[in-house]
N, C-alpha and C positions, 0 to 999 in steps of 0.2 A: 077188257082186261086180258092180257096175254099170259097163258099158263104153260110153262114148260115142265113136263113130268118125265122122270127117268129113274134109273137105279144108281146106287153107289157101286160102280164097277160094272163090267159086262161079261168078263170071260171066266165063267164058273162051270166046272165040270158037272155040278149037281143040277144044272139047268138042262143038261142033255136029255132028250126024250120028252121034256115038257115045253121048253121054249126053243132050244136048238134041236134040229133033227139028229137022230142017232147017227153017230159016225162023222158028224161035221168036223172038219179040221179047225183047230184053234184059230188059225189065221183068217178063217172065213166068218168068224163069229161077229166081228164088228159090223161088217156089211149087212149081215142078217139083222142085227140089232138096229142099225141105222135106217133100214127100210121100214121099221115098225115104230120106232120111238125117235123123238127129235132132240134129245139131249142125254148126256151121261156125265156122271161125276167120276173122274179118274182118280183113284185112290193110291195106286202104287207109286205115284210121283211123290208121295209123302216120304217114302223109304229110300228112293233114289231119283235123282234128277233124270228127266227124260232125255233120250238120245234124239238128236235132230232127225236122223233117218227113220226112227220109229214114229215120230210126230208126222213126218211126211206121209208115211203109210196110213196113219190114222186119217189124215185129211183126205187122202185119195179114196178112202173106203166108204165115205158117207155123202149124202146129198149136200148141196150148197147151203141149205138153211139149218143144217145140224149145228148144235152148240156143244162144244167140249168145255166142261167145267173142270178145272185142275186144282186138286188139293196140293197146296204149297208144301215144299220140302220141310222136314223136321229140322233141317239146318237153320231154317229161318224162324220157325215158331218155338221149337223145343230147345235146340242148342243155342241159337242166337237170341232167343226170347224177344224178338222184334226190336232189338237194339240196333239203331241205325248204323253205328260204326262197325258192327259185327256182321250185319246181314246185307249191306248194300251190294256187295259183289255177287252174292247168291241170288238176290232179287233180279239183278241185271242179267245174270247168266240164265236164270229160269225163263225170263221173258224172251231172251234171245233164242233159246231152244224151242220156244213155242211159236216163233215167227211163221213157220210153214202153215199154221192153222189159218192165218189171215182172218177173214170174217167169221170163221167157225170157232174162234176162241171166245168162249163165254167168260163169266167171272172167274176169279181165282178165290179159292177158299183157304183162309188162314185160321186154323184151329189151334188155339193155344192150350198148353197143358193145364190140368186142373189146379196145380199148385201155383201158377203164375198169377200174382195179384195185379190189380189195376196200376197202370203207369200212364198218367196223362201226358207228360212230356214225351215219354217213350213212344206212345201211339201217334202223337202229333208229328214227331220226326219221321216215324215209319211211313205214315200216310203221304208225307211229302216226297218220299222216295218213288212213289208210284206215278208213272208218266200219265199224262192226259189220255183218256181213252181206255185205261185199265180199270175195270170194275172189280172191287174186292168185297167178299163177304167175310165177316169176322165171327167166328164161333168162340166166344170167350167162355171158358168153363169154370172160372172162379166168380162167385157172386159179386165180388167187389167191383167188377167191370160194369155192372148194371147201375149206371150213374149218368145223370143228365149231361155232365161235362164230356163223358165218353161218347154219348149219343151224338152230341153236337159235333165232335171231331169227325166221326164217321159220316155224318150228314154233310158237313162242309166239303168233304172229299168226293161226294157223290157215290158213297159206298153203302153197304147194307149190314145189318146185324142178323146173323143166322139164328133162327129159332129151331132148336133141336130138342127132341125127346131123349132124356137120359134114363127114364124109368118106364117100364112097360105100364100101359094103362093110363098114362097121363095125356089127355087130349086137349087140355086148355092151356097149353104153353103160351105165354104172352107173345104177341106179335108187335114188335116195336118198329114203327115207321120212321126211317131216317131219310127217305127219299121216295122216288116213284116205283122202285123195284125192291123185291124182297127175296128171301132165301129160306127154305124150310127143309129140315131133314127129319123124316118120319121113320122111327127105329123099331116100332112094333112089327112082329112077323105077320100080323093080320089086322084088318079093320073091317067092320061091316059097312054096308052102303050108307047108313045114316051117319056114321063117323066120317066117312070120306066126303059126303056132301057137306057136312059141317065144316070140314077143313077148307073145302073150296069156297064156301060162303065167307068164312073169316078172311081168307087170303084175298078174295075179290073185294071185300070191304076195305082192305088195308092198302093194297098196292095196285098199280096199273100193269105191272108185269111181275112174275114170280117164277122162281126155279124151285121145284119140289123133287126130292129124291128119297126113294124107299131103300131100305137096307137090302143087302144081297142075299136074302133068304130065298128058299125055294119059291115062296109066294111073291117075290118082288115083281117079276114081269106081269103077273096077273093083277097085282095091285095097281100098276101103272095103267093097264088097260081099263080097269074098273073106274079109277079116278077120272081118266080121260073121257070115258063114256058118260059119266055123270056130269062132268063139266060141259060137255057138248049139249046137254039138255037145258043148260042154264043161260038165261038172257045176259048178254054182255060179257060172256066168258068165251075166249077163243083158245082152243087147245089142239 
């Protein structure tokens, strides 16, 4: 089982002195991060589409095996609400802007607003927009999406359902398998080693590959290191 562990974002001033050396320039942070971790979830792309020249700099800063997970623009998830006729141009534009990543492009995260209810036909048409080779993780935040028909559409496209904690202290979030890979967002600011080990065990029991992201708290990088160290002691888990 291949486990990719990182944080939601990487360029945080509050990490200076604990993860980033004091006085490190902001433009040097990604290279420092990429030397230590193998993946990152880029969140600012939710608020604005990435510029191609910025994406080129991202790609140049990290090793060849690094994986960028991109949170899709709110134009697609919140304004367009996954409606094919409204978001097709935005999806194509986003994918075009990400081309410089090449093999370093990991899954795309589509996080829908909590007020958006299940739409079977809407999701089926949206999934059809995604070209072969594009892996998507869907974080549906309204309970109505937790439905076998929705799971089947996600599965048929080769995509994943994101398991995310929305309340502190909830460690038994259901892991729904729609294929060989999964996606987990851990939002608590801290976990003890037993909790981290339990997460790795559950993830390894469910998928052959998974992306796990901790929140950008002060503790985020330490949690990545601790989960990775725990995973490396477990048979059949590669991290």
